[in-house]
C-alpha positions as CSV (number, residue, x, y, z in Angstrom):
1,M,-48.0,2.6,6.0
2,L,-46.6,1.1,2.8
3,S,-43.0,1.9,3.7
4,G,-43.5,0.4,7.1
5,L,-44.7,-2.8,5.5
6,L,-41.6,-2.9,3.3
7,F,-39.2,-2.4,6.1
8,D,-41.0,-5.2,8.0
9,R,-40.1,-7.4,5.0
10,I,-36.4,-6.9,5.7
11,A,-36.8,-9.0,8.8
12,P,-40.1,-10.8,9.7
13,M,-41.7,-9.8,13.0
14,S,-41.6,-13.2,14.5
15,K,-38.6,-14.6,16.4
16,P,-35.7,-14.6,13.9
17,A,-35.0,-18.0,12.3
18,V,-31.5,-19.1,12.9
19,S,-30.3,-21.9,10.6
20,L,-27.2,-24.0,11.1
21,Q,-25.5,-25.2,8.0
22,P,-23.2,-28.0,9.4
23,R,-21.2,-28.3,6.2
24,R,-20.1,-24.6,6.5
25,C,-18.8,-25.1,10.0
26,L,-15.0,-24.9,10.2
27,R,-15.0,-28.0,12.5
28,A,-16.6,-30.0,9.7
29,R,-14.4,-28.6,7.0
30,F,-11.0,-29.1,8.8
31,R,-10.2,-31.7,11.4
32,G,-7.6,-29.4,12.9
33,S,-10.2,-26.6,13.6
34,E,-11.1,-26.1,17.2
35,C,-13.4,-23.1,16.6
36,L,-16.0,-22.7,19.4
37,A,-16.8,-19.1,18.8
38,C,-20.6,-19.6,18.6
39,V,-20.7,-22.0,21.5
40,E,-18.7,-19.7,23.8
41,D,-20.8,-16.7,22.8
42,C,-24.3,-18.1,22.9
43,P,-26.0,-16.8,26.1
44,S,-29.0,-19.1,25.9
45,G,-27.2,-22.4,25.6
46,A,-28.8,-23.2,22.2
47,L,-25.4,-24.1,20.7
48,T,-23.4,-26.9,22.2
49,L,-20.5,-29.2,21.3
50,N,-21.3,-32.8,20.6
51,G,-18.1,-34.6,20.0
52,R,-16.6,-32.5,17.2
53,T,-20.0,-31.3,15.9
54,I,-21.8,-28.2,16.8
55,S,-25.5,-28.9,17.8
56,F,-28.2,-26.3,17.6
57,A,-31.3,-26.5,19.9
58,E,-33.8,-24.2,18.2
59,E,-36.2,-24.3,21.2
60,K,-33.5,-22.7,23.4
61,C,-32.6,-20.0,20.9
62,S,-33.8,-16.5,21.9
63,G,-33.0,-15.0,18.5
64,C,-30.3,-12.6,19.6
65,L,-28.2,-13.5,16.5
66,R,-24.9,-13.0,18.2
67,C,-23.8,-16.2,16.7
68,T,-24.4,-15.0,13.2
69,A,-22.2,-12.0,13.8
70,I,-19.1,-14.0,14.9
71,C,-19.3,-17.2,12.9
72,P,-16.3,-16.9,10.6
73,N,-17.9,-18.9,7.8
74,D,-21.7,-18.1,8.0
75,A,-22.5,-21.6,9.3
76,L,-25.2,-19.8,11.3
77,T,-27.5,-17.6,9.3
78,D,-30.8,-15.7,9.6
79,D,-33.3,-14.5,7.1
80,L,-32.3,-10.8,7.1
81,D,-31.8,-9.2,3.6
82,L,-28.5,-7.5,3.9
83,E,-28.7,-5.8,0.5
84,M,-32.0,-4.2,1.3
85,L,-30.7,-3.1,4.7
86,L,-27.6,-1.4,3.3
87,E,-29.7,0.3,0.6
88,S,-32.2,1.5,3.1
89,V,-29.7,3.3,5.3
90,T,-28.0,4.8,2.2
91,V,-31.1,6.6,0.9
92,R,-32.3,8.0,4.2
93,R,-31.2,11.3,5.8
94,I,-31.8,9.8,9.2
95,A,-32.1,6.0,9.5
96,V,-33.6,4.4,12.6
97,L,-33.0,0.7,13.1
98,S,-35.4,-1.0,15.5
99,C,-36.2,-4.6,16.4
100,S,-39.8,-6.0,16.4
101,K,-40.2,-5.0,20.1
102,G,-39.6,-1.3,19.3
103,R,-42.4,1.2,19.1
104,Q,-44.4,0.6,15.9
105,S,-44.1,3.6,13.6
106,E,-43.8,4.2,9.9
107,G,-40.4,4.7,8.6
108,K,-38.3,2.6,11.0
109,I,-36.2,0.0,9.5
110,K,-37.1,-3.3,11.2
111,I,-34.2,-5.6,12.0
112,P,-34.3,-8.9,13.9
113,C,-32.1,-8.0,16.9
114,L,-29.1,-5.7,17.3
115,G,-26.9,-8.7,18.1
116,F,-26.3,-9.4,14.4
117,L,-24.5,-6.1,13.9
118,S,-20.8,-7.1,13.9
119,E,-18.1,-4.4,14.0
120,S,-17.5,-4.7,10.3
121,L,-21.2,-4.4,9.5
122,L,-21.5,-1.3,11.8
123,A,-18.5,0.2,10.0
124,A,-20.1,-0.5,6.6
125,I,-23.4,1.0,7.7
126,S,-21.7,4.1,9.0
127,T,-19.8,4.6,5.8
128,L,-22.8,4.0,3.5
129,A,-25.3,6.0,5.6
130,G,-26.8,9.1,4.0
131,G,-27.0,10.7,7.4
132,D,-27.1,9.7,11.1
133,V,-28.1,6.2,11.9
134,L,-29.9,5.6,15.2
135,L,-30.1,2.2,16.9
136,D,-33.4,2.1,18.9
137,V,-32.2,0.4,22.1
138,E,-35.2,1.4,24.2
139,P,-36.7,-2.2,24.2
140,C,-33.4,-3.7,25.4
141,A,-34.1,-2.9,29.1
142,D,-37.0,-5.4,29.3
143,C,-35.8,-7.9,26.7
144,V,-34.4,-11.4,27.2
145,N,-31.7,-10.3,24.7
146,G,-30.8,-7.2,26.6
147,H,-27.3,-8.6,26.9
148,C,-26.8,-7.3,23.3
149,L,-26.8,-3.7,24.4
150,P,-23.4,-3.7,26.2
151,L,-22.1,-5.7,23.3
152,I,-23.2,-3.1,20.8
153,K,-21.8,-0.3,23.0
154,K,-18.4,-2.1,22.9
155,R,-18.5,-2.7,19.2
156,L,-19.3,1.0,18.5
157,S,-16.5,2.0,20.8
158,N,-14.1,-0.3,19.0
159,I,-15.0,1.1,15.5
160,R,-14.7,4.7,16.8
161,D,-11.2,3.8,18.0
162,R,-10.3,2.7,14.5
163,A,-11.7,5.8,12.8
164,S,-9.3,8.7,12.1
165,D,-9.8,12.0,13.8
166,H,-11.3,13.4,10.5
167,L,-13.9,10.6,10.2
168,H,-17.3,10.8,11.8
169,V,-18.9,7.5,12.9
170,K,-22.6,8.2,12.1
171,I,-24.1,5.6,14.4
172,R,-25.5,6.4,17.8
173,L,-27.9,4.9,20.3
174,A,-31.4,6.1,21.0
175,F,-32.4,5.1,24.5
176,T,-35.9,6.8,24.6
177,K,-38.5,8.0,22.1
178,D,-37.2,11.6,22.7
179,D,-33.9,10.5,21.1
180,L,-35.7,9.5,17.9
181,P,-36.3,12.0,15.1
182,G,-39.5,12.7,13.2
183,I,-40.4,10.4,10.3
184,D,-38.6,11.1,7.0
185,R,-41.8,10.2,5.0
186,G,-40.6,11.5,1.6
187,T,-37.5,9.3,1.5
188,A,-39.3,6.3,3.0
189,R,-41.9,6.5,0.2
190,R,-39.3,6.9,-2.5
191,F,-37.5,3.9,-1.2
192,F,-40.7,1.9,-1.2
193,L,-41.6,2.9,-4.8
194,K,-38.1,1.9,-6.0
195,Y,-37.9,-1.5,-4.3
196,A,-41.5,-2.7,-3.8
197,S,-41.3,-5.0,-6.8
198,E,-38.0,-6.5,-5.7
199,A,-38.8,-6.9,-2.0
200,I,-40.1,-10.5,-2.2
201,V,-37.4,-11.9,-4.5
202,N,-34.6,-10.3,-2.5
203,I,-35.6,-12.1,0.7
204,P,-33.5,-15.2,1.1
205,D,-34.9,-18.6,2.0
206,K,-35.1,-19.3,5.7
207,T,-33.5,-22.7,5.1
208,P,-30.6,-22.4,2.7
209,S,-30.1,-25.4,0.4
210,A,-27.7,-28.1,1.6
211,A,-25.7,-27.6,-1.6
212,S,-24.7,-24.1,-0.5
213,G,-22.7,-25.5,2.4
214,Q,-19.7,-26.2,0.1
215,A,-20.0,-23.2,-2.1
216,K,-17.1,-20.7,-1.9
217,L,-19.0,-17.7,-0.8
218,P,-17.9,-14.5,1.0
219,T,-19.5,-14.1,4.4
220,R,-22.1,-11.5,5.2
221,N,-19.5,-9.4,7.1
222,S,-17.2,-9.4,4.0
223,L,-20.1,-8.5,1.7
224,G,-21.0,-5.5,3.8
225,L,-17.4,-4.3,3.6
226,Q,-17.2,-4.9,-0.1
227,V,-20.4,-2.8,-0.7
228,A,-19.1,0.0,1.5
229,L,-15.6,0.0,-0.1
230,G,-17.2,0.1,-3.5
231,K,-19.1,3.3,-2.7
232,A,-16.6,5.0,-0.3
233,T,-15.2,8.2,-1.8
234,E,-12.9,9.6,0.9
235,P,-9.4,8.2,1.6
236,D,-10.2,8.2,5.4
237,E,-13.3,6.1,4.7
238,K,-11.4,3.6,2.7
239,E,-8.6,3.3,5.2
240,F,-11.2,2.9,8.0
241,L,-12.9,0.0,6.1
242,K,-9.7,-1.6,5.1
243,S,-8.7,-1.9,8.8
244,F,-11.4,-4.6,9.1
245,L,-9.9,-6.7,6.3
246,Y,-7.2,-9.3,6.8
247,E,-3.7,-9.6,5.4
248,L,-2.1,-12.9,4.5
249,K,1.7,-13.0,4.5
250,I,3.1,-15.8,2.3
251,S,6.7,-16.8,3.0
252,E,9.3,-18.4,0.7
253,N,8.4,-21.8,2.1
254,C,5.2,-21.8,-0.1
255,D,5.5,-24.3,-2.9
256,H,2.2,-23.3,-4.5
257,C,0.4,-26.5,-3.8
258,P,-3.4,-26.5,-4.2
259,L,-4.2,-27.3,-0.5
260,C,-4.9,-23.9,1.0
261,S,-6.8,-22.6,-2.0
262,G,-8.9,-25.8,-2.1
263,M,-9.7,-25.5,1.6
264,C,-10.5,-21.8,1.7
265,P,-14.3,-21.6,2.2
266,T,-14.8,-18.1,0.9
267,G,-12.7,-18.1,-2.3
268,A,-10.1,-15.7,-0.8
269,L,-7.2,-17.8,-2.1
270,K,-6.6,-18.7,-5.7
271,R,-3.7,-20.2,-7.5
272,T,-2.6,-18.8,-10.9
273,K,-0.3,-20.6,-13.2
274,T,1.6,-19.7,-16.3
275,E,4.2,-21.5,-18.3
276,K,7.0,-19.9,-16.3
277,S,5.6,-19.5,-12.8
278,K,2.9,-20.2,-10.2
279,Q,1.4,-17.7,-7.8
280,L,-0.8,-17.8,-4.8
281,V,-3.2,-14.8,-5.0
282,F,-4.9,-13.5,-1.8
283,I,-8.2,-11.6,-2.2
284,N,-8.5,-9.8,1.2
285,S,-12.1,-8.6,0.5
286,R,-13.3,-12.2,0.6
287,C,-11.3,-13.3,3.6
288,S,-13.3,-13.9,6.8
289,G,-10.2,-14.5,9.0
290,C,-11.2,-18.1,9.7
291,G,-7.5,-19.2,9.5
292,I,-8.1,-22.6,7.9
293,C,-5.4,-21.9,5.3
294,V,-2.8,-21.3,8.1
295,G,-3.8,-24.5,9.9
296,F,-3.8,-26.6,6.8
297,C,-0.6,-25.4,5.3
298,K,2.0,-28.2,5.5
299,K,4.9,-25.8,4.9
300,N,3.9,-23.3,7.7
301,A,4.2,-20.7,5.0
302,L,1.2,-18.6,5.8
303,T,0.6,-15.9,8.5
304,L,-2.8,-14.2,8.8
305,L,-3.1,-10.7,10.3
306,P,-6.1,-8.6,11.1
307,G,-6.1,-5.3,9.2
308,N,-5.5,-3.2,12.2
309,K,-2.4,-5.2,13.1
310,R,-0.6,-5.1,9.8
311,S,3.1,-4.5,10.0
């Protein structure tokens, strides 16, 4: 019972609280940005374009969290504790992720909705997992957010395509209760005893402070990859995870001005300066692929490439 309570704390049982931080939206940070990823992907019409501003109608939101998976700068966030989630799949021999509509049982890891699981987060979870990870999709058939199921299937297919022949993607779907394992009570209890005192303080505020809108913070997708890369031990695992990172090519046209590093919302670009030279440093583990640097560069000196398309 106690472990069940803890896992419920990872994501509250009520409809997930999506928050829009307008100052983190790329359209607000850069006039040249035409990003409409969230508007185009929102199935409920809760996100719309009003002039150049993204508007969020909370009453229309169904809580699928698809927007949080694709926003390149975490302008749309929820109250899920990523650190707790990643740790919980790491310590379990078999991890079962289930939304609040799933069958109630001790030992399941409660998440808001499968829609928040981006390809990079799925890759991180698969790498970190101590054993198989099952996504409980039984409730999807009768859920208003059932549209997330084919999306998750596609994302899993995509990450399997990226994995080498020697790498096992540990995530699979559980369509009925017969697909689910028995409860790993021992591991669940050990996890509870280790983290019970930290559970409350690790849960982020539902409404982040306005000041955080301008902070140079890596996105949740980037953080998941960072954690997984830090713990990956096999070369195949590391190459798999690196395929989700971006590469920035810097041409000779670059004059090392401060514009791109100043505009980068995640701190992926930094300028270094010595008495003899200047250098633009790219930190790929912090890059979300938003492309603001490319659009803002006056010299057209930057080219951004997804990790799986490096040349």
